[in-house]
VOKOLBA-785114 format. One record per residue: x, y, z of N, C-alpha, C in turn; chain; residue number from 1. Coordinates in nm, 3 decimals, decimal comma, always signed. Atoms other than C-alpha are relative to their C-alpha. Example, Ala and Ser with C-alpha at 12.3 -4.5 7.8 and 13.67 -1.06 7.14 Angstrom:
2
- n.u:n.v:n.w:ca.u:ca.v:ca.w:c.u:c.v:c.w:chain:n
- +0,089:-0,119:+0,000:+1,230:-0,450:+0,780:+0,090:+0,120:+0,000:A:1
- -0,082:-0,119:-0,006:+1,367:-0,106:+0,714:-0,077:+0,109:+0,073:A:2
***
This chain:
276
- n.u:n.v:n.w:ca.u:ca.v:ca.w:c.u:c.v:c.w:chain:n
- -0,056:-0,132:-0,019:+4,213:-9,600:-0,486:-0,058:+0,098:-0,101:A:1
- +0,058:-0,083:+0,106:+4,083:-9,472:-0,817:-0,145:+0,036:+0,033:A:2
- +0,141:-0,028:-0,034:+3,723:-9,501:-0,691:-0,008:+0,108:+0,106:A:3
- +0,002:-0,102:-0,105:+3,805:-9,303:-0,382:+0,030:+0,137:-0,056:A:4
- -0,036:-0,127:+0,063:+3,971:-9,033:-0,593:-0,113:+0,055:-0,083:A:5
- +0,112:-0,044:+0,085:+3,678:-9,022:-0,834:-0,115:+0,051:+0,088:A:6
- +0,108:-0,044:-0,090:+3,432:-8,997:-0,542:+0,028:+0,139:+0,057:A:7
- -0,037:-0,131:-0,055:+3,627:-8,708:-0,389:-0,012:+0,109:-0,106:A:8
- +0,009:-0,099:+0,108:+3,641:-8,534:-0,727:-0,144:+0,040:-0,025:A:9
- +0,142:-0,029:+0,022:+3,263:-8,560:-0,774:-0,053:+0,088:+0,112:A:10
- +0,046:-0,081:-0,112:+3,203:-8,430:-0,422:+0,050:+0,144:-0,007:A:11
- -0,057:-0,136:+0,011:+3,440:-8,138:-0,482:-0,073:+0,081:-0,107:A:12
- +0,071:-0,069:+0,107:+3,264:-8,049:-0,809:-0,140:+0,040:+0,045:A:13
- +0,133:-0,033:-0,047:+2,921:-8,063:-0,645:+0,003:+0,117:+0,101:A:14
- -0,011:-0,107:-0,100:+3,039:-7,849:-0,353:+0,032:+0,135:-0,067:A:15
- -0,038:-0,123:+0,070:+3,201:-7,590:-0,587:-0,118:+0,056:-0,078:A:16
- +0,116:-0,044:+0,078:+2,889:-7,584:-0,804:-0,105:+0,064:+0,089:A:17
- +0,099:-0,058:-0,091:+2,659:-7,517:-0,507:+0,045:+0,135:+0,053:A:18
- -0,052:-0,130:-0,047:+2,886:-7,241:-0,377:-0,011:+0,105:-0,107:A:19
- +0,008:-0,096:+0,111:+2,897:-7,080:-0,720:-0,144:+0,047:-0,021:A:20
- +0,141:-0,037:+0,017:+2,516:-7,090:-0,748:-0,042:+0,097:+0,110:A:21
- +0,037:-0,088:-0,112:+2,477:-6,931:-0,400:+0,062:+0,140:-0,018:A:22
- -0,066:-0,129:+0,021:+2,730:-6,660:-0,485:-0,069:+0,079:-0,110:A:23
- +0,071:-0,069:+0,108:+2,548:-6,583:-0,810:-0,133:+0,056:+0,047:A:24
- +0,128:-0,049:-0,053:+2,214:-6,555:-0,627:+0,020:+0,123:+0,089:A:25
- -0,027:-0,116:-0,086:+2,368:-6,323:-0,367:+0,038:+0,122:-0,082:A:26
- -0,039:-0,114:+0,086:+2,521:-6,110:-0,643:-0,121:+0,062:-0,067:A:27
- +0,121:-0,054:+0,060:+2,181:-6,077:-0,811:-0,089:+0,072:+0,102:A:28
- +0,083:-0,061:-0,104:+2,008:-5,994:-0,482:+0,057:+0,133:+0,048:A:29
- -0,063:-0,121:-0,052:+2,261:-5,724:-0,388:-0,044:+0,126:-0,073:A:30
- +0,049:-0,122:+0,067:+2,166:-5,471:-0,664:-0,145:+0,032:+0,032:A:31
- +0,140:-0,026:-0,033:+1,796:-5,517:-0,588:-0,013:+0,064:+0,138:A:32
- +0,005:-0,059:-0,134:+1,857:-5,442:-0,219:+0,050:+0,145:-0,002:A:33
- -0,055:-0,137:+0,011:+2,067:-5,141:-0,312:-0,102:+0,094:-0,061:A:34
- +0,105:-0,082:+0,062:+1,790:-5,011:-0,539:-0,110:+0,033:+0,098:A:35
- +0,104:-0,025:-0,099:+1,534:-5,052:-0,260:+0,044:+0,104:+0,101:A:36
- -0,052:-0,096:-0,097:+1,755:-4,865:-0,015:+0,003:+0,141:-0,059:A:37
- -0,006:-0,130:+0,066:+1,809:-4,585:-0,269:-0,139:+0,059:-0,016:A:38
- +0,137:-0,050:+0,015:+1,435:-4,559:-0,338:-0,055:+0,051:+0,132:A:39
- +0,047:-0,046:-0,131:+1,359:-4,534:+0,035:+0,067:+0,132:+0,039:A:40
- -0,070:-0,124:-0,033:+1,626:-4,266:+0,076:-0,055:+0,117:-0,079:A:41
- +0,055:-0,106:+0,083:+1,486:-4,068:-0,217:-0,137:+0,041:+0,050:A:42
- +0,131:-0,032:-0,052:+1,134:-4,094:-0,077:+0,008:+0,079:+0,130:A:43
- -0,015:-0,074:-0,127:+1,257:-3,977:+0,263:+0,048:+0,142:-0,021:A:44
- -0,054:-0,133:+0,025:+1,445:-3,682:+0,114:-0,092:+0,087:-0,083:A:45
- +0,088:-0,075:+0,090:+1,167:-3,582:-0,127:-0,076:+0,111:+0,069:A:46
- +0,072:-0,110:-0,065:+0,952:-3,383:+0,122:+0,093:+0,113:+0,041:A:47
- -0,093:-0,105:-0,040:+1,258:-3,204:+0,256:+0,042:+0,082:-0,119:A:48
- -0,041:-0,072:+0,119:+1,364:-3,119:-0,096:-0,109:+0,094:-0,047:A:49
- +0,111:-0,084:+0,040:+1,016:-2,984:-0,172:-0,010:+0,122:+0,091:A:50
- +0,006:-0,112:-0,094:+1,018:-2,773:+0,146:+0,111:+0,100:-0,027:A:51
- -0,109:-0,091:+0,029:+1,359:-2,633:+0,054:-0,021:+0,072:-0,132:A:52
- +0,020:-0,061:+0,132:+1,252:-2,568:-0,302:-0,107:+0,108:+0,002:A:53
- +0,108:-0,099:-0,003:+0,939:-2,372:-0,203:+0,049:+0,141:+0,029:A:54
- -0,051:-0,135:-0,018:+1,122:-2,073:-0,050:+0,087:+0,046:-0,114:A:55
- -0,085:-0,039:+0,112:+1,370:-2,084:-0,336:-0,086:+0,046:-0,118:A:56
- +0,089:-0,042:+0,109:+1,081:-2,063:-0,585:-0,061:+0,136:+0,030:A:57
- +0,056:-0,131:-0,035:+0,927:-1,772:-0,392:+0,103:+0,110:-0,021:A:58
- -0,105:-0,100:+0,021:+1,260:-1,586:-0,389:+0,025:+0,021:-0,149:A:59
- -0,019:-0,012:+0,144:+1,302:-1,664:-0,754:-0,112:+0,079:-0,066:A:60
- +0,112:-0,075:+0,055:+0,953:-1,525:-0,825:+0,014:+0,149:+0,026:A:61
- -0,020:-0,143:-0,031:+1,032:-1,197:-0,646:+0,111:+0,059:-0,085:A:62
- -0,111:-0,049:+0,083:+1,361:-1,167:-0,830:-0,045:+0,018:-0,144:A:63
- +0,049:-0,010:+0,137:+1,189:-1,236:-1,161:-0,092:+0,119:-0,017:A:64
- +0,088:-0,117:+0,007:+0,921:-0,976:-1,084:+0,079:+0,130:+0,000:A:65
- -0,084:-0,121:-0,006:+1,186:-0,720:-0,992:+0,070:+0,024:-0,132:A:66
- -0,068:-0,014:+0,128:+1,377:-0,788:-1,312:-0,097:+0,044:-0,110:A:67
- +0,101:-0,038:+0,101:+1,058:-0,762:-1,519:-0,037:+0,147:+0,012:A:68
- +0,035:-0,142:-0,020:+0,961:-0,429:-1,364:+0,115:+0,091:-0,042:A:69
- -0,116:-0,079:+0,039:+1,313:-0,298:-1,412:+0,014:+0,007:-0,150:A:70
- -0,010:+0,003:+0,146:+1,315:-0,408:-1,775:-0,106:+0,090:-0,065:A:71
- +0,107:-0,083:+0,056:+0,978:-0,248:-1,847:+0,022:+0,147:+0,027:A:72
- -0,030:-0,140:-0,033:+1,086:+0,069:-1,671:+0,100:+0,058:-0,100:A:73
- -0,100:-0,048:+0,096:+1,390:+0,098:-1,898:-0,058:+0,006:-0,140:A:74
- +0,059:+0,001:+0,135:+1,193:+0,004:-2,209:-0,096:+0,117:-0,020:A:75
- +0,095:-0,111:+0,011:+0,934:+0,274:-2,133:+0,068:+0,136:-0,010:A:76
- -0,071:-0,128:+0,004:+1,202:+0,542:-2,132:+0,025:+0,049:+0,141:A:77
- -0,031:-0,031:-0,139:+1,382:+0,618:-1,807:-0,042:+0,141:+0,040:A:78
- +0,034:-0,139:-0,031:+1,316:+0,993:-1,829:-0,146:+0,017:+0,034:A:79
- +0,143:-0,016:-0,022:+0,939:+0,982:-1,862:-0,049:-0,089:+0,114:A:80
- +0,044:+0,090:-0,106:+0,899:+0,683:-1,632:+0,041:+0,054:+0,137:A:81
- -0,046:-0,057:-0,127:+1,108:+0,850:-1,358:-0,083:+0,122:+0,038:A:82
- +0,082:-0,118:-0,028:+0,914:+1,177:-1,390:-0,139:-0,039:+0,047:A:83
- +0,133:+0,046:-0,040:+0,586:+0,989:-1,363:+0,003:-0,060:+0,140:A:84
- -0,014:+0,056:-0,132:+0,708:+0,799:-1,058:+0,018:+0,109:+0,107:A:85
- -0,012:-0,111:-0,095:+0,802:+1,129:-0,893:-0,137:+0,057:+0,037:A:86
- +0,136:-0,043:-0,031:+0,438:+1,230:-0,922:-0,062:-0,090:+0,106:A:87
- +0,053:+0,093:-0,100:+0,349:+0,917:-0,727:+0,063:+0,025:+0,136:A:88
- -0,070:-0,019:-0,127:+0,614:+0,982:-0,461:-0,050:+0,127:+0,070:A:89
- +0,043:-0,125:-0,060:+0,520:+1,347:-0,403:-0,150:-0,003:+0,036:A:90
- +0,144:+0,010:-0,027:+0,147:+1,275:-0,427:-0,029:-0,084:+0,123:A:91
- +0,021:+0,085:-0,117:+0,164:+0,992:-0,174:+0,050:+0,068:+0,128:A:92
- -0,051:-0,072:-0,117:+0,374:+1,206:+0,061:-0,104:+0,101:+0,051:A:93
- +0,102:-0,097:-0,039:+0,108:+1,479:+0,058:-0,126:-0,069:+0,054:A:94
- +0,118:+0,074:-0,049:-0,172:+1,224:+0,101:+0,022:-0,051:+0,142:A:95
- -0,029:+0,052:-0,135:-0,004:+1,067:+0,404:+0,001:+0,115:+0,100:A:96
- -0,001:-0,116:-0,090:+0,055:+1,412:+0,554:-0,143:+0,045:+0,034:A:97
- +0,138:-0,042:-0,023:-0,314:+1,501:+0,510:-0,074:-0,101:+0,088:A:98
- +0,068:+0,104:-0,079:-0,433:+1,169:+0,654:+0,040:+0,010:+0,147:A:99
- -0,048:-0,013:-0,138:-0,215:+1,214:+0,963:-0,062:+0,125:+0,065:A:100
- +0,055:-0,125:-0,054:-0,332:+1,575:+1,008:-0,148:-0,014:+0,031:A:101
- +0,144:+0,015:-0,022:-0,698:+1,484:+0,972:-0,028:-0,097:+0,114:A:102
- +0,019:+0,092:-0,112:-0,660:+1,193:+1,213:+0,020:+0,070:+0,133:A:103
- -0,024:-0,077:-0,122:-0,518:+1,431:+1,473:-0,107:+0,106:+0,022:A:104
- +0,103:-0,104:-0,012:-0,801:+1,677:+1,402:-0,132:-0,051:+0,053:A:105
- +0,126:+0,054:-0,047:-1,075:+1,441:+1,510:-0,014:+0,022:+0,150:A:106
- +0,026:-0,031:-0,141:-1,236:+1,535:+1,841:-0,134:-0,062:+0,040:A:107
- +0,127:+0,048:-0,055:-1,503:+1,379:+2,059:-0,084:+0,121:+0,038:A:108
- +0,072:-0,126:-0,021:-1,739:+1,674:+2,024:-0,105:-0,010:+0,109:A:109
- +0,101:+0,016:-0,106:-2,006:+1,533:+2,254:+0,062:+0,017:+0,137:A:110
- -0,069:-0,014:-0,129:-1,760:+1,500:+2,540:+0,048:+0,143:+0,021:A:111
- -0,048:-0,138:-0,011:-1,615:+1,844:+2,463:-0,113:+0,095:+0,036:A:112
- +0,115:-0,085:-0,032:-1,957:+2,009:+2,466:-0,048:-0,021:+0,144:A:113
- +0,042:+0,027:-0,138:-2,046:+1,836:+2,792:+0,098:+0,064:+0,099:A:114
- -0,099:-0,062:-0,089:-1,720:+1,956:+2,952:-0,014:+0,152:+0,002:A:115
- +0,016:-0,146:+0,007:-1,776:+2,313:+2,828:-0,125:+0,043:+0,077:A:116
- +0,122:-0,035:-0,071:-2,133:+2,319:+2,957:+0,017:-0,013:+0,151:A:117
- -0,024:+0,018:-0,144:-2,025:+2,182:+3,295:+0,089:+0,111:+0,055:A:118
- -0,090:-0,106:-0,046:-1,740:+2,433:+3,318:-0,071:+0,135:+0,007:A:119
- +0,073:-0,127:+0,000:-1,969:+2,725:+3,227:-0,094:+0,009:+0,120:A:120
- +0,100:-0,001:-0,108:-2,233:+2,629:+3,483:+0,064:+0,000:+0,139:A:121
- -0,061:+0,015:-0,133:-1,991:+2,550:+3,765:+0,106:+0,104:+0,029:A:122
- -0,115:-0,085:-0,028:-1,684:+2,771:+3,723:+0,004:+0,127:-0,086:A:123
- +0,006:-0,123:+0,078:-1,770:+3,027:+3,455:+0,073:-0,009:-0,132:A:124
- -0,053:-0,007:+0,137:-1,631:+3,141:+3,121:+0,147:-0,040:-0,009:A:125
- -0,145:+0,030:+0,006:-1,260:+3,114:+3,201:+0,024:-0,151:+0,007:A:126
- -0,016:+0,147:-0,007:-1,298:+2,747:+3,293:-0,035:-0,065:-0,133:A:127
- +0,038:+0,054:+0,131:-1,475:+2,681:+2,962:+0,110:+0,026:-0,103:A:128
- -0,110:-0,031:+0,091:-1,196:+2,859:+2,774:+0,121:-0,090:+0,026:A:129
- -0,111:+0,091:-0,032:-0,941:+2,646:+2,960:-0,023:-0,140:-0,055:A:130
- +0,033:+0,131:+0,059:-1,123:+2,332:+2,849:+0,032:+0,000:-0,150:A:131
- -0,027:-0,009:+0,145:-1,099:+2,448:+2,485:+0,150:+0,005:-0,027:A:132
- -0,145:-0,009:+0,020:-0,729:+2,534:+2,521:+0,066:-0,136:+0,017:A:133
- -0,062:+0,129:-0,029:-0,652:+2,187:+2,656:-0,049:-0,111:-0,093:A:134
- +0,052:+0,101:+0,093:-0,838:+2,007:+2,374:+0,058:+0,024:-0,138:A:135
- -0,061:-0,010:+0,132:-0,678:+1,933:+2,040:-0,106:-0,010:-0,108:A:136
- +0,088:+0,013:+0,114:-0,850:+1,982:+1,705:-0,064:+0,131:-0,041:A:137
- +0,061:-0,124:+0,049:-1,025:+2,245:+1,493:-0,129:+0,037:+0,071:A:138
- +0,125:-0,030:-0,069:-1,355:+2,214:+1,678:+0,027:+0,076:+0,129:A:139
- -0,034:-0,069:-0,125:-1,195:+2,315:+2,008:+0,050:+0,141:-0,029:A:140
- -0,050:-0,134:+0,037:-1,022:+2,609:+1,831:-0,117:+0,092:-0,033:A:141
- +0,118:-0,080:+0,033:-1,355:+2,728:+1,692:-0,077:+0,039:+0,127:A:142
- +0,070:-0,029:-0,125:-1,518:+2,700:+2,033:+0,074:+0,107:+0,081:A:143
- -0,078:-0,097:-0,075:-1,234:+2,894:+2,192:-0,017:+0,141:-0,055:A:144
- +0,017:-0,132:+0,061:-1,262:+3,179:+1,943:-0,139:+0,056:+0,026:A:145
- +0,136:-0,047:-0,026:-1,638:+3,194:+1,990:-0,021:+0,042:+0,144:A:146
- +0,019:-0,030:-0,142:-1,634:+3,185:+2,370:+0,080:+0,123:+0,043:A:147
- -0,080:-0,117:-0,036:-1,359:+3,446:+2,384:-0,068:+0,132:-0,037:A:148
- +0,078:-0,119:+0,038:-1,607:+3,692:+2,221:-0,133:+0,008:+0,072:A:149
- +0,131:+0,008:-0,070:-1,886:+3,617:+2,467:-0,040:+0,137:+0,056:A:150
- +0,031:-0,130:-0,060:-1,865:+3,958:+2,634:-0,047:+0,103:-0,103:A:151
- +0,043:-0,092:+0,105:-1,936:+4,125:+2,298:-0,141:-0,030:-0,049:A:152
- +0,138:+0,033:+0,037:-2,275:+3,955:+2,261:-0,010:-0,133:-0,076:A:153
- +0,026:+0,129:+0,063:-2,432:+3,637:+2,125:+0,020:+0,009:-0,152:A:154
- -0,014:-0,015:+0,144:-2,440:+3,772:+1,768:+0,147:-0,004:-0,043:A:155
- -0,144:+0,000:+0,032:-2,067:+3,833:+1,773:+0,058:-0,141:+0,016:A:156
- -0,046:+0,140:-0,017:-2,009:+3,481:+1,907:-0,037:-0,082:-0,122:A:157
- +0,045:+0,076:+0,116:-2,214:+3,337:+1,621:+0,081:+0,033:-0,123:A:158
- -0,079:-0,038:+0,116:-2,028:+3,539:+1,356:+0,143:-0,049:+0,011:A:159
- -0,137:+0,047:-0,020:-1,692:+3,448:+1,507:+0,011:-0,149:-0,028:A:160
- -0,001:+0,146:+0,022:-1,776:+3,079:+1,506:-0,007:-0,030:-0,150:A:161
- +0,013:+0,023:+0,145:-1,884:+3,096:+1,140:+0,127:+0,039:-0,074:A:162
- -0,119:-0,048:+0,070:-1,579:+3,298:+1,032:+0,120:-0,093:+0,027:A:163
- -0,114:+0,084:-0,033:-1,327:+3,086:+1,217:-0,020:-0,143:-0,050:A:164
- +0,025:+0,130:+0,063:-1,498:+2,773:+1,085:+0,052:-0,004:-0,141:A:165
- -0,056:-0,008:+0,135:-1,403:+2,888:+0,735:+0,151:-0,008:+0,000:A:166
- -0,147:+0,008:-0,012:-1,043:+2,934:+0,848:+0,044:-0,144:+0,023:A:167
- -0,035:+0,140:-0,028:-1,031:+2,582:+0,989:-0,026:-0,091:-0,121:A:168
- +0,025:+0,076:+0,122:-1,187:+2,446:+0,670:+0,114:+0,014:-0,098:A:169
- -0,115:-0,022:+0,087:-0,904:+2,603:+0,473:+0,122:-0,079:+0,045:A:170
- -0,113:+0,078:-0,050:-0,650:+2,435:+0,699:-0,019:-0,150:-0,026:A:171
- +0,026:+0,141:+0,029:-0,822:+2,099:+0,652:+0,025:-0,033:-0,147:A:172
- -0,015:+0,023:+0,144:-0,811:+2,138:+0,273:+0,137:+0,039:-0,053:A:173
- -0,134:-0,038:+0,042:-0,447:+2,245:+0,267:+0,067:-0,112:-0,078:A:174
- -0,077:+0,092:+0,085:-0,232:+2,078:-0,004:-0,087:-0,090:-0,088:A:175
- +0,083:+0,081:+0,088:-0,534:+1,917:-0,172:+0,017:+0,041:-0,147:A:176
- -0,021:-0,045:+0,137:-0,472:+2,130:-0,479:+0,125:-0,062:-0,061:A:177
- -0,121:+0,063:+0,051:-0,121:+1,984:-0,508:-0,025:-0,148:-0,031:A:178
- +0,033:+0,140:+0,029:-0,256:+1,629:-0,484:-0,078:-0,010:-0,130:A:179
- +0,076:-0,003:+0,125:-0,506:+1,714:-0,757:+0,091:+0,026:-0,121:A:180
- -0,093:-0,029:+0,109:-0,220:+1,854:-0,966:+0,077:-0,125:-0,041:A:181
- -0,075:+0,121:+0,033:-0,021:+1,531:-0,943:-0,091:-0,105:-0,065:A:182
- +0,095:+0,092:+0,065:-0,333:+1,332:-1,033:-0,014:+0,036:-0,147:A:183
- +0,013:-0,043:+0,140:-0,355:+1,537:-1,352:+0,131:-0,016:-0,077:A:184
- -0,128:+0,003:+0,069:+0,017:+1,544:-1,431:+0,039:-0,143:-0,038:A:185
- -0,046:+0,138:+0,024:+0,077:+1,166:-1,404:-0,050:-0,056:-0,134:A:186
- +0,044:+0,050:+0,131:-0,148:+1,060:-1,697:+0,042:+0,091:-0,116:A:187
- -0,045:-0,091:+0,106:-0,045:+1,372:-1,890:+0,142:-0,035:-0,045:A:188
- -0,135:+0,044:+0,036:+0,318:+1,263:-1,873:-0,004:-0,132:-0,076:A:189
- +0,014:+0,125:+0,072:+0,209:+0,917:-1,979:-0,042:+0,020:-0,143:A:190
- +0,043:-0,029:+0,136:+0,026:+1,057:-2,282:+0,110:+0,069:-0,081:A:191
- -0,111:-0,063:+0,069:+0,327:+1,273:-2,365:+0,101:-0,104:-0,046:A:192
- -0,087:+0,111:+0,041:+0,542:+0,960:-2,362:-0,060:-0,079:-0,114:A:193
- +0,067:+0,069:+0,112:+0,282:+0,800:-2,589:+0,024:+0,071:-0,133:A:194
- -0,020:-0,078:+0,123:+0,312:+1,080:-2,843:+0,145:-0,012:-0,047:A:195
- -0,141:+0,011:+0,039:+0,692:+1,067:-2,835:+0,031:-0,139:-0,053:A:196
- -0,019:+0,135:+0,050:+0,686:+0,689:-2,876:-0,054:-0,019:-0,139:A:197
- +0,057:+0,011:+0,135:+0,459:+0,714:-3,178:+0,083:+0,077:-0,102:A:198
- -0,087:-0,076:+0,091:+0,681:+0,982:-3,329:+0,125:-0,081:-0,034:A:199
- -0,116:+0,085:+0,026:+0,980:+0,750:-3,287:-0,036:-0,114:-0,095:A:200
- +0,042:+0,108:+0,089:+0,784:+0,469:-3,453:-0,011:+0,048:-0,145:A:201
- +0,015:-0,053:+0,136:+0,698:+0,688:-3,755:+0,135:+0,040:-0,058:A:202
- -0,134:-0,032:+0,049:+1,059:+0,808:-3,777:+0,070:-0,125:-0,051:A:203
- -0,061:+0,125:+0,043:+1,176:+0,448:-3,800:-0,063:-0,051:-0,130:A:204
- +0,067:+0,040:+0,126:+0,914:+0,375:-4,067:+0,054:+0,083:-0,114:A:205
- -0,052:-0,089:+0,105:+1,040:+0,675:-4,264:+0,142:-0,038:-0,039:A:206
- -0,138:+0,038:+0,030:+1,401:+0,563:-4,234:+0,007:-0,131:-0,077:A:207
- -0,004:+0,130:+0,066:+1,332:+0,203:-4,334:-0,074:+0,002:-0,133:A:208
- +0,080:-0,004:+0,122:+1,073:+0,286:-4,595:-0,098:-0,112:-0,011:A:209
- +0,092:+0,114:+0,003:+0,853:-0,006:-4,498:-0,067:-0,011:+0,138:A:210
- +0,072:+0,019:-0,125:+0,588:-0,077:-4,236:+0,005:-0,147:+0,038:A:211
- -0,006:+0,137:-0,053:+0,660:-0,389:-4,032:-0,008:+0,005:+0,151:A:212
- +0,018:+0,006:-0,145:+0,595:-0,502:-3,678:+0,131:+0,025:+0,073:A:213
- -0,128:-0,020:-0,067:+0,963:-0,509:-3,589:+0,046:+0,145:-0,001:A:214
- -0,043:-0,139:+0,010:+1,011:-0,150:-3,700:-0,073:+0,086:+0,103:A:215
- +0,083:-0,088:-0,084:+0,725:+0,006:-3,501:-0,020:-0,054:+0,141:A:216
- +0,028:+0,062:-0,131:+0,722:-0,232:-3,203:+0,062:+0,079:+0,114:A:217
- -0,068:-0,072:-0,108:+0,976:-0,035:-2,998:-0,072:+0,128:+0,037:A:218
- +0,069:-0,125:-0,030:+0,799:+0,299:-3,029:-0,135:-0,021:+0,063:A:219
- +0,133:+0,027:-0,054:+0,457:+0,153:-2,961:+0,012:-0,052:+0,144:A:220
- -0,020:+0,050:-0,136:+0,593:-0,027:-2,653:+0,026:+0,114:+0,097:A:221
- -0,025:-0,118:-0,084:+0,727:+0,300:-2,514:-0,130:+0,073:+0,025:A:222
- +0,127:-0,072:-0,014:+0,389:+0,463:-2,578:-0,092:-0,069:+0,099:A:223
- +0,093:+0,073:-0,086:+0,192:+0,190:-2,403:+0,048:-0,005:+0,144:A:224
- -0,052:+0,011:-0,136:+0,423:+0,157:-2,102:-0,013:+0,132:+0,076:A:225
- +0,012:-0,129:-0,068:+0,431:+0,528:-2,021:-0,145:+0,034:+0,032:A:226
- +0,143:-0,025:-0,025:+0,054:+0,556:-2,056:-0,051:-0,089:+0,115:A:227
- +0,043:+0,093:-0,104:+0,000:+0,249:-1,837:+0,045:+0,048:+0,137:A:228
- -0,051:-0,045:-0,130:+0,222:+0,383:-1,557:-0,072:+0,127:+0,045:A:229
- +0,069:-0,125:-0,036:+0,060:+0,728:-1,569:-0,141:-0,025:+0,049:A:230
- +0,137:+0,030:-0,042:-0,290:+0,584:-1,544:-0,005:-0,070:+0,135:A:231
- -0,005:+0,070:-0,129:-0,197:+0,351:-1,256:+0,025:+0,097:+0,114:A:232
- -0,031:-0,099:-0,104:-0,045:+0,639:-1,058:-0,120:+0,092:+0,024:A:233
- +0,117:-0,088:-0,017:-0,347:+0,861:-1,125:-0,111:-0,070:+0,077:A:234
- +0,104:+0,075:-0,071:-0,583:+0,588:-1,003:+0,033:-0,011:+0,148:A:235
- -0,040:+0,013:-0,140:-0,384:+0,533:-0,682:-0,020:+0,132:+0,075:A:236
- +0,012:-0,131:-0,065:-0,370:+0,905:-0,600:-0,146:+0,043:+0,011:A:237
- +0,142:-0,037:-0,003:-0,737:+0,950:-0,687:-0,073:-0,070:+0,114:A:238
- +0,062:+0,071:-0,113:-0,836:+0,686:-0,433:+0,033:+0,068:+0,132:A:239
- -0,036:-0,072:-0,122:-0,640:+0,862:-0,159:-0,069:+0,136:+0,007:A:240
- +0,061:-0,132:+0,004:-0,778:+1,199:-0,268:-0,148:-0,006:+0,041:A:241
- +0,141:+0,014:-0,035:-1,138:+1,083:-0,246:-0,019:-0,039:+0,146:A:242
- +0,008:+0,036:-0,142:-1,077:+0,926:+0,093:+0,021:+0,125:+0,088:A:243
- -0,026:-0,122:-0,076:-0,930:+1,254:+0,222:-0,120:+0,094:-0,005:A:244
- +0,119:-0,086:+0,013:-1,229:+1,448:+0,086:-0,115:-0,050:+0,088:A:245
- +0,108:+0,053:-0,084:-1,470:+1,214:+0,263:+0,027:+0,027:+0,148:A:246
- -0,033:-0,030:-0,141:-1,285:+1,261:+0,594:-0,024:+0,148:+0,030:A:247
- +0,022:-0,144:-0,020:-1,293:+1,640:+0,550:-0,148:+0,031:+0,007:A:248
- +0,144:-0,023:-0,003:-1,665:+1,634:+0,475:-0,058:-0,042:+0,135:A:249
- +0,047:+0,043:-0,129:-1,724:+1,436:+0,793:+0,038:+0,098:+0,111:A:250
- -0,043:-0,097:-0,100:-1,519:+1,683:+1,001:-0,077:+0,130:-0,012:A:251
- +0,074:-0,126:+0,020:-1,698:+1,983:+0,846:-0,142:-0,015:+0,055:A:252
- +0,135:+0,022:-0,054:-2,039:+1,836:+0,924:-0,001:-0,003:+0,152:A:253
- -0,010:+0,005:-0,147:-1,926:+1,766:+1,278:+0,021:+0,139:+0,057:A:254
- -0,024:-0,137:-0,048:-1,798:+2,124:+1,316:-0,127:+0,083:-0,003:A:255
- +0,124:-0,077:+0,010:-2,126:+2,273:+1,192:-0,101:-0,041:+0,104:A:256
- +0,097:+0,049:-0,099:-2,340:+2,054:+1,413:+0,039:+0,039:+0,141:A:257
- -0,045:-0,033:-0,135:-2,129:+2,110:+1,722:-0,002:+0,152:+0,025:A:258
- +0,006:-0,146:-0,015:-2,118:+2,487:+1,657:-0,142:+0,044:+0,039:A:259
- +0,138:-0,029:-0,037:-2,498:+2,498:+1,672:-0,028:-0,036:+0,145:A:260
- +0,019:+0,042:-0,139:-2,491:+2,304:+1,997:+0,071:+0,095:+0,095:A:261
- -0,073:-0,096:-0,085:-2,230:+2,546:+2,136:-0,081:+0,128:+0,018:A:262
- +0,081:-0,121:-0,009:-2,450:+2,844:+2,054:-0,119:-0,019:+0,093:A:263
- +0,111:+0,029:-0,092:-2,740:+2,677:+2,235:+0,049:+0,005:+0,145:A:264
- -0,054:+0,000:-0,136:-2,519:+2,628:+2,542:+0,029:+0,143:+0,045:A:265
- -0,032:-0,138:-0,034:-2,402:+2,990:+2,529:-0,126:+0,081:+0,028:A:266
- +0,127:-0,071:-0,023:-2,759:+3,117:+2,499:-0,058:-0,036:+0,136:A:267
- +0,051:+0,041:-0,132:-2,867:+2,914:+2,803:+0,084:+0,062:+0,112:A:268
- -0,087:-0,061:-0,102:-2,566:+3,040:+2,997:-0,027:+0,149:+0,014:A:269
- +0,029:-0,143:-0,003:-2,647:+3,398:+2,899:-0,131:+0,029:+0,072:A:270
- +0,130:-0,017:-0,066:-3,009:+3,358:+3,017:+0,016:-0,012:+0,151:A:271
- -0,021:+0,015:-0,145:-2,892:+3,236:+3,355:+0,072:+0,121:+0,061:A:272
- -0,070:-0,120:-0,051:-2,652:+3,529:+3,392:-0,091:+0,122:+0,006:A:273
- +0,090:-0,116:+0,001:-2,921:+3,780:+3,298:-0,103:-0,009:+0,114:A:274
- +0,094:+0,018:-0,111:-3,159:+3,634:+3,557:+0,063:+0,041:+0,132:A:275
- -0,073:-0,034:-0,123:-2,896:+3,680:+3,824:+0,018:+0,151:+0,009:A:276
***
């Protein structure tokens, strides 16, 4: 009986020992599996997190840029910085107005001259005047003024075309003097802010009685920021101003060339009428 009991006890101990070993192995394997699952989840979520972070970084960059510009604007002195920015606003408004006006002033002069010549030869002077009235732009206005003086002679037509060409040139150059004024005022305000900033720096030096970077840094910063803004605005307006001038020069050359062609057409028309 004792042998049977001892045998059962040994078997029970062996069975318990094997179960304990298996449980320990499973317990060790469980954290490793959990770590692998977590690593796979992190790898799967990583691209999505990067994609979500990219727009956030872009928004953050814009916000940081806005804050930086706002801070520099305040540091440069709100009064002078605002006055300088007004030069940019008014100058750009005038530039845009001129660009729109000049764009509407462009005319296909070759087609207009062909229509006028056809109208003169087929239907007469009134038809040619009607063509000019129905065409937009300074060239058509010059042609209309010239043709309306046809009955007074070719010389009068030529003088009228030249005189009215000067009038149209004045209209094309309208407001350019104001744009030039803002180009000059913007850096001038910046230099004025520079002088005031340096005066503030020297006042602080006089109050403290010592020259140090911390004392003069504020005034020098104001001086540099106002000058920088004024120069940037002047450069922007100058680019628009030169572009507008180039467009006006092109329109003036086109008006002069087409006016000569119009006189040639009028002379030929006059010869045909005199023959009749």
